[in-house]
C-alpha positions as CSV (number, residue, x, y, z in Angstrom):
1,M,0.0,0.0,0.0
2,F,2.9,2.4,0.7
3,D,6.2,2.7,-1.1
4,E,9.1,1.9,1.3
5,D,10.8,5.3,0.9
6,A,7.6,7.3,0.8
7,R,7.3,10.1,3.3
8,Y,3.7,10.8,2.7
9,V,0.3,9.1,2.8
10,N,-2.1,10.5,0.2
11,I,-5.4,11.0,2.1
12,G,-8.6,12.3,0.5
13,V,-10.6,14.8,2.6
14,K,-13.5,17.1,1.9
15,V,-12.4,20.6,2.8
16,D,-15.8,22.3,2.7
17,Q,-17.1,21.0,6.0
18,P,-16.1,23.2,9.0
19,G,-15.4,21.2,12.1
20,L,-14.5,18.2,10.1
21,A,-12.2,19.7,7.4
22,S,-12.0,23.2,6.0
23,Y,-9.8,26.2,5.3
24,S,-11.6,28.2,8.0
25,K,-8.5,30.0,9.3
26,D,-5.5,29.4,7.1
27,P,-6.3,29.3,3.3
28,T,-3.3,27.0,2.7
29,N,-3.7,24.6,5.6
30,P,-7.0,22.8,6.3
31,E,-8.0,22.0,9.8
32,G,-10.7,20.0,11.5
33,F,-11.5,16.7,13.3
34,E,-11.0,14.6,10.2
35,V,-7.8,16.5,9.3
36,Q,-6.4,15.7,12.7
37,L,-7.5,12.1,12.3
38,A,-5.8,11.9,8.9
39,R,-2.5,13.2,10.3
40,S,-2.7,10.8,13.3
41,V,-3.3,7.8,11.1
42,A,-0.5,8.6,8.7
43,A,1.9,8.9,11.6
44,Q,1.2,5.2,12.5
45,F,3.1,4.1,9.4
46,Q,6.7,5.0,10.1
47,Q,5.8,8.6,11.1
48,R,4.7,9.4,7.6
49,Q,3.0,12.7,7.0
50,A,-0.5,13.1,5.5
51,R,-0.7,14.7,2.1
52,L,-4.3,16.0,2.0
53,I,-6.1,15.7,-1.4
54,N,-9.3,17.6,-2.0
55,I,-12.2,15.3,-3.0
56,T,-16.0,15.5,-3.1
57,S,-18.7,13.0,-1.9
58,Q,-19.0,11.7,-5.5
59,T,-15.2,11.1,-6.0
60,R,-14.4,9.3,-2.7
61,E,-14.4,5.8,-4.3
62,S,-12.9,6.8,-7.6
63,F,-9.9,8.4,-6.0
64,L,-9.2,5.1,-4.2
65,L,-9.9,2.8,-7.1
66,E,-7.7,4.9,-9.4
67,N,-4.8,5.1,-6.9
68,Q,-5.1,8.9,-6.5
69,A,-5.5,8.4,-2.8
70,Q,-4.3,5.7,-0.4
71,M,-7.0,6.5,2.2
72,V,-10.2,8.5,2.3
73,I,-11.4,10.2,5.6
74,A,-14.3,12.3,4.4
75,S,-17.6,11.8,6.4
76,Y,-17.7,8.4,4.6
77,S,-20.6,6.4,5.9
78,M,-19.9,2.6,6.2
79,T,-22.4,0.8,4.0
80,D,-22.5,-2.6,2.4
81,P,-22.7,-1.2,-1.2
82,R,-19.5,0.8,-0.5
83,R,-17.7,-2.2,1.0
84,E,-18.1,-4.0,-2.3
85,F,-15.4,-1.6,-3.7
86,V,-13.3,-0.5,-0.7
87,D,-12.4,-1.7,2.8
88,M,-13.7,0.5,5.6
89,I,-12.2,0.7,9.1
90,G,-14.3,2.3,11.9
91,P,-16.3,3.9,12.9
92,Y,-14.7,7.0,14.4
93,L,-17.9,9.1,14.5
94,R,-21.6,8.5,14.3
95,S,-24.4,10.8,13.2
96,N,-28.1,10.9,12.6
97,T,-29.6,13.1,9.9
98,G,-30.4,16.8,10.6
99,I,-32.0,19.8,9.0
100,M,-30.4,23.2,8.5
101,V,-32.4,26.3,7.7
102,R,-31.9,30.1,7.5
103,S,-31.8,31.8,10.9
104,D,-35.0,33.6,10.2
105,Y,-37.0,30.4,9.7
106,Q,-40.1,30.2,11.9
107,G,-41.7,26.9,10.8
108,S,-41.9,23.5,12.3
109,D,-38.9,21.4,13.2
110,D,-40.5,18.2,11.8
111,V,-38.8,16.9,8.6
112,H,-42.3,16.3,7.0
113,S,-43.0,20.0,7.1
114,F,-40.6,20.2,4.2
115,H,-42.6,17.9,2.0
116,G,-43.1,19.7,-1.3
117,A,-40.4,22.2,-0.6
118,D,-37.0,22.3,-2.3
119,V,-34.3,20.8,-0.1
120,C,-30.6,20.4,-1.0
121,T,-28.0,17.8,-0.2
122,A,-24.7,16.7,-1.8
123,A,-24.7,14.2,-4.6
124,G,-23.2,10.8,-3.8
125,T,-24.3,10.8,-0.2
126,T,-26.6,8.5,1.7
127,S,-28.8,11.5,2.4
128,V,-30.1,11.4,-1.2
129,D,-32.0,8.2,-0.7
130,L,-33.1,9.0,2.8
131,I,-34.7,12.3,1.6
132,K,-36.5,10.3,-1.1
133,S,-37.8,7.9,1.5
134,E,-38.9,10.4,4.1
135,L,-40.3,13.1,1.9
136,G,-41.2,11.1,-1.2
137,Q,-39.4,13.6,-3.5
138,E,-36.1,14.1,-5.2
139,P,-33.7,16.6,-3.4
140,R,-31.7,19.2,-5.3
141,T,-28.2,17.7,-5.5
142,V,-24.9,19.5,-6.1
143,P,-21.2,18.5,-5.9
144,S,-20.5,20.1,-2.5
145,F,-22.3,21.3,0.6
146,K,-21.0,24.8,-0.1
147,D,-23.2,24.9,-3.1
148,C,-26.1,23.8,-1.0
149,N,-25.4,26.5,1.6
150,D,-25.2,29.2,-1.2
151,M,-28.6,28.0,-2.5
152,L,-30.0,28.2,1.1
153,S,-28.6,31.7,1.6
154,N,-30.1,32.8,-1.7
155,R,-33.5,31.3,-0.8
156,E,-33.3,28.9,-3.7
157,V,-34.0,26.0,-1.3
158,S,-35.8,25.9,2.0
159,A,-33.3,23.6,3.9
160,V,-30.1,21.6,3.7
161,I,-30.5,18.0,4.9
162,T,-27.6,15.7,5.7
163,D,-25.7,14.2,8.6
164,K,-26.2,16.3,11.7
165,I,-22.5,16.5,12.5
166,I,-21.8,18.1,9.2
167,L,-24.5,20.7,9.9
168,E,-23.2,21.4,13.4
169,G,-20.0,22.7,11.7
170,F,-21.9,24.9,9.3
171,V,-24.0,26.6,11.9
172,Q,-21.0,27.3,14.1
173,A,-19.2,28.8,11.1
174,D,-22.1,31.0,9.8
175,P,-24.7,32.7,12.0
176,E,-26.9,33.0,8.9
177,F,-28.0,29.4,9.4
178,K,-29.4,27.4,12.3
179,L,-29.9,23.7,13.1
180,L,-33.5,22.5,13.8
181,N,-34.1,20.6,17.0
182,S,-34.9,17.4,15.2
183,E,-33.2,14.4,13.6
184,F,-34.4,11.4,11.7
185,G,-33.2,8.2,10.0
186,S,-30.8,5.9,11.7
187,D,-27.2,6.6,12.8
188,G,-24.6,6.6,10.1
189,Y,-21.1,5.5,11.0
190,Y,-18.0,7.2,9.5
191,G,-15.1,5.0,8.5
192,I,-11.6,5.3,7.1
193,A,-11.6,3.8,3.6
194,I,-8.6,2.1,1.9
195,P,-8.3,0.0,-1.3
196,K,-9.1,-3.7,-0.9
197,G,-6.3,-6.2,-0.5
198,H,-4.2,-4.6,2.3
199,P,-5.1,-6.6,5.4
200,E,-2.0,-5.7,7.4
201,E,-2.5,-2.0,7.0
202,C,-6.2,-2.4,7.6
203,A,-5.6,-4.3,10.9
204,A,-3.0,-1.8,12.0
205,I,-5.4,1.1,11.5
206,S,-8.2,-0.7,13.3
207,K,-6.0,-1.5,16.3
208,W,-4.9,2.1,16.6
209,L,-8.4,3.5,16.1
210,K,-9.9,1.4,18.9
211,T,-7.4,2.8,21.3
212,Y,-7.9,6.3,20.0
213,I,-11.7,6.5,20.2
214,D,-11.7,5.1,23.8
215,S,-9.1,7.6,24.9
216,P,-9.6,11.2,26.3
217,E,-7.7,12.4,23.2
218,W,-10.8,11.6,21.0
219,R,-13.0,13.9,23.1
220,I,-10.3,16.6,23.3
221,H,-10.1,16.7,19.5
222,F,-13.8,16.6,19.1
223,S,-14.4,19.5,21.5
224,T,-11.6,21.5,19.8
225,Y,-13.3,21.5,16.5
226,F,-16.9,21.3,17.7
227,P,-16.9,23.6,20.8
228,G,-20.2,23.5,22.7
229,V,-21.4,20.3,21.0
230,N,-21.9,17.3,23.3
231,P,-19.4,14.7,22.3
232,E,-21.6,11.9,23.6
233,D,-24.1,12.6,20.8
234,Y,-21.5,11.5,18.2
235,S,-19.1,9.2,20.1
236,V,-18.6,5.5,19.3
237,G,-16.8,2.7,21.2
238,S,-14.1,0.3,20.3
239,A,-16.6,-2.7,20.2
240,L,-18.2,-1.1,17.1
241,V,-14.8,-1.0,15.3
242,D,-14.6,-4.8,15.8
243,A,-18.2,-5.2,14.6
244,K,-18.0,-3.0,11.5
245,T,-14.5,-3.1,10.2
246,R,-13.9,-5.3,7.1
247,C,-10.4,-6.2,6.0
248,T,-10.0,-8.2,2.7
249,A,-6.9,-10.0,1.6
250,E,-7.7,-9.9,-2.1
251,P,-7.6,-6.6,-4.2
252,L,-10.7,-5.6,-6.1
253,A,-11.1,-7.4,-9.4
254,P,-10.6,-4.9,-12.3
255,S,-14.0,-5.7,-13.7
256,A,-15.7,-4.7,-10.4
257,G,-14.0,-1.3,-10.3
258,E,-15.1,-0.6,-13.8
259,Q,-18.8,-1.0,-13.1
């Protein structure tokens, strides 16, 4: 998975999600919980450094399959369809689905109050199907949540719907938005994705991650990037890592990656 003399691990992150990963302070150096996680994971492999690569929700799998990234840490929910193409280690966070609106919104908190209204989410996310199921309608989909937020700001949509932890970061970064006091769907679990066929590296990441998420360090990092948010609402335990991690010995067959 890594060249012997390589100093870096190429890790895909989404840099438009404050709290998780964004250029909120330094335009050349992203920061956030997932950025911290990426740097910590890279250091487990002979103290390599993380080389962060900008990706979107739609390009997470393709960057791994095309060897443009060696890992992806990008609010990547662990699902069986995704495990057909990549190995996923985790979780390191969990989140239900939330609703973000403009701060002047005075309507109901119930998700069904948005039936018939235009709502936005990012293409390639699990939120797309969830919105179809809950509201019986197609959401507006765009490449990044920044595009959704721009549409919300311009009153082109009534709400942005996605994982609540992502929305927590947006409302902290921009007082123009607020998070409704409701959530729906089932918890999604974020995992670290790597190409199939690297069981030693997969096991090493899993072993480190179990120690990390049960340590005070996880809560310190969470509270650093999500101040005022209750860590217990999004925390996971090491038993879940054992239950949900999948490490495969064989690489993905070329025909599977071409589908």
